[in-house]
C-alpha positions in Angstrom: -5.4 17.4 18.9 -3.6 15.1 16.5 -5.2 14.5 13.1 -3.9 10.9 13.3 -4.2 9.9 17.0 -2.4 6.7 17.8 -5.0 3.9 18.1 -3.9 2.7 21.5 -7.0 0.6 22.1 -6.6 -1.3 18.8 -2.8 -1.6 19.3 -3.1 -3.1 22.8 -5.7 -5.6 21.7 -3.7 -6.6 18.6 -0.5 -7.0 20.6 -2.2 -9.2 23.2 -3.2 -11.6 20.5 0.1 -12.0 18.8 1.4 -14.2 17.2 -1.5 -16.5 16.4 -4.7 -14.4 16.6 -6.8 -13.5 13.6 -8.5 -10.1 13.2 -10.8 -8.4 10.6 -8.6 -6.2 8.5 -11.7 -4.4 7.2 -13.2 -3.7 10.7 -10.0 -2.5 12.1 -9.3 -0.3 9.0 -12.8 1.3 9.4 -12.1 1.9 13.0 -8.8 3.7 12.2 -10.4 5.7 9.4 -13.1 6.9 11.8 -10.4 8.4 14.1 -9.0 10.7 11.4 -9.9 14.4 11.6 -10.9 16.0 9.4 -12.6 13.1 7.5 -10.5 11.9 4.5 -11.6 12.8 1.0 -11.8 9.9 -1.4 -12.2 10.2 -5.2 -12.4 7.7 -8.0 -13.8 4.9 -5.9 -16.0 3.8 -8.9 -12.7 2.8 -10.6 -12.3 0.0 -8.1 -13.5 -3.2 -9.9 -16.6 -4.6 -8.2 -15.3 -8.1 -8.8 -12.3 -9.9 -10.2 -8.6 -9.4 -9.4 -6.6 -6.2 -9.5 -3.4 -4.8 -8.1 -3.6 -1.5 -6.3 -0.4 0.4 -6.6 -0.2 3.5 -4.3 2.5 6.0 -3.4 4.1 5.5 0.0 3.0 8.8 1.6 4.4 8.9 5.0 5.9 11.6 7.2 6.5 12.3 10.9 3.0 12.1 12.5 1.5 10.3 9.6 2.1 6.6 9.6 1.5 4.8 6.3 -1.0 2.6 8.0 -3.5 5.5 8.1 -3.9 6.0 4.3 -3.6 2.2 4.0 -6.6 1.8 6.3 -8.6 4.3 4.2 -7.9 2.4 1.0 -8.7 -0.9 2.7 -12.0 0.4 4.0 -13.1 2.0 0.7 -12.3 -1.2 -1.3 -14.3 -3.2 1.3 -17.3 -1.0 0.7 -17.0 -1.5 -3.0 -16.5 -5.3 -2.9 -17.8 -6.5 0.5 -14.8 -8.8 1.1 -12.6 -9.3 4.1 -9.7 -9.0 3.8 -10.6 -6.6 1.0 -7.0 -6.2 0.0 -4.1 -8.6 0.4 -1.3 -6.1 1.2 2.4 -6.7 0.6 4.3 -5.2 3.5 7.8 -5.0 4.9 8.9 -7.9 7.1 11.3 -5.9 9.3 12.4 -2.4 10.4 15.9 -1.1 9.7 17.9 1.3 11.9 17.6 3.9 9.1 14.2 2.8 7.8 13.5 6.0 5.8 16.7 5.3 3.8 16.1 1.5 3.6 19.6 1.1 5.2 21.2 -0.2 8.3 20.8 -3.4 10.4 17.4 -4.8 11.1 16.1 -3.8 14.6 16.0 -6.9 16.9 12.5 -8.4 17.1 11.1 -6.3 14.3 10.9 -9.2 11.9 8.8 -11.2 14.4 6.5 -8.3 15.1 5.9 -7.4 11.4 5.4 -11.0 10.3 3.0 -11.7 13.2 0.9 -8.6 12.5 0.8 -9.5 8.8 -0.4 -13.0 9.6 -3.1 -11.6 11.8 -4.6 -9.6 8.9 -3.9 -11.9 5.9 -1.0 -9.7 4.7 2.3 -10.9 3.2 5.4 -9.6 5.0 8.6 -9.9 3.0 11.7 -10.5 5.1 14.6 -8.0 4.6 17.0 -10.8 3.8 16.6 -14.5 2.8 16.1 -14.1 -1.0 14.7 -17.6 -1.4 12.0 -17.0 1.2 11.1 -13.6 -0.3 10.6 -15.2 -3.8 8.4 -17.9 -2.3 6.3 -15.5 -0.4 5.9 -13.2 -3.4 4.7 -16.1 -5.6 2.2 -17.1 -2.9 1.0 -13.5 -2.7 0.5 -13.4 -6.4 -1.6 -16.6 -6.2 -4.4 -14.5 -4.7 -4.9 -13.1 -8.2 -6.0 -16.5 -9.4 -8.7 -16.4 -6.7 -10.0 -13.1 -7.9 -8.7 -11.0 -5.0 -7.3 -7.5 -4.8 -3.6 -7.1 -4.0 -2.1 -3.9 -2.6 1.5 -2.6 -2.9 3.5 0.6 -2.4 6.0 0.5 -5.3 8.4 2.9 -3.6 8.7 0.7 -0.6 9.7 2.2 2.7 11.8 4.9 1.0 8.6 6.7 -0.1 7.8 9.9 1.8 5.4 12.8 1.8 7.9 15.0 -0.1 7.1 13.6 -3.5 6.9 10.5 -5.6 10.2 8.7 -5.8 11.7 5.9 -7.9 10.0 2.5 -7.4 11.8 -0.5 -5.9 13.9 -2.1 -8.7 11.8 -5.3 -8.4 8.5 -3.5 -9.1 9.0 -3.9 -12.9 9.0 -7.7 -12.5 5.9 -7.4 -10.4 4.1 -5.5 -13.1 5.1 -8.0 -15.7 3.9 -10.9 -13.6 0.6 -9.1 -13.0 0.3 -8.8 -16.8 1.1 -12.4 -17.3 -1.8 -13.3 -14.9 -4.1 -10.9 -16.7 -4.4 -8.7 -13.7 -5.2 -5.0 -14.2 -3.5 -2.4 -12.1 -5.2 0.4 -10.3 -3.0 3.5 -9.8 -3.8 5.2 -6.5 -2.6 8.6 -5.1 -2.2 9.5 -1.5 -1.6 13.1 -0.4 -2.6 15.9 2.0 -4.2 19.2 1.1 -5.2 21.9 3.6 -4.6 19.4 6.4 -6.9 16.8 4.9 -5.9 13.4 3.8 -6.8 12.5 0.2 -7.0 9.2 -1.6 -7.5 9.2 -5.3 -8.1 6.1 -7.4 -7.2 6.5 -11.1 -8.4 4.8 -14.2 -7.8 1.0 -14.2 -4.7 0.1 -16.4 -5.4 -2.8 -18.7 -4.2 -6.3 -17.8 -1.7 -6.3 -20.7 0.0 -3.2 -19.3 3.0 -4.7 -17.5 4.9 -1.4 -17.7 6.1 -0.1 -14.4 7.0 3.3 -15.8 3.4 3.8 -17.0 2.1 2.7 -13.6 4.3 5.3 -11.8 3.2 8.1 -14.2 -0.4 7.0 -13.7 0.1 7.2 -9.9 1.6 10.7 -10.4 -1.5 11.8 -12.2 -3.5 11.2 -9.0 -1.2 13.6 -7.1 -0.8 17.4 -7.0 1.9 18.5 -9.4 4.2 19.4 -6.5 4.3 15.8 -5.4 4.9 14.1 -8.8 8.7 14.1 -8.7 10.2 13.2 -12.0 6.9 11.7 -13.1 5.4 15.2 -13.3 4.9 14.9 -17.1 2.6 12.1 -18.2 4.9 11.5 -21.2 7.7 10.6 -18.8 9.7 13.8 -19.5 10.9 15.7 -16.4 8.9 18.9 -15.8 10.4 22.3 -15.1 
């Protein structure tokens, strides 16, 4: 039996309501979390602010058989239990799927932009189109406006290139994102996702201060929430490559 069984019931209901339906991100995330066997292990949940804005930055842990939506659902459900908000997190997600998605290369698959943006709209997420720079910038700024409302934002700094092999370099634009968060006095919560003995783990680290704005520090802090084997070049907290 799969540890992450595809949620067919949820998928068909969601698909039937596109593109204009609205669904509870929290309830659907809890439903997905409940399907995972064995039960995910969560640590550091007390580091999630009970109120006020923060930016959750997590590694994009994905492999064949483990879609990133599974750990994303666990994070969403845990934050909701801490803050009692819905959506509990305003996620930033990709607005399309490329032919070679794991390399972030190739042409966009037909129809994928419509599907991703429709699903995002259903759950209060922000889907960034793969092209159209002007629209991307506008959507990013609107997403960041949620900080001013005291909400939690969620992002995977590695983007779709992140895998279960180990922490990789962040998207080049992540640095600007951290600086903007700092400008808005928004603290950053480094979060690690990994598997150990066939069990999914989510580890919330210590909250980085609002004045941080340093993407390198954020990535090293994410690495500290992961087993050493998954830390990549961020294995050493000082930023030096480990041996």
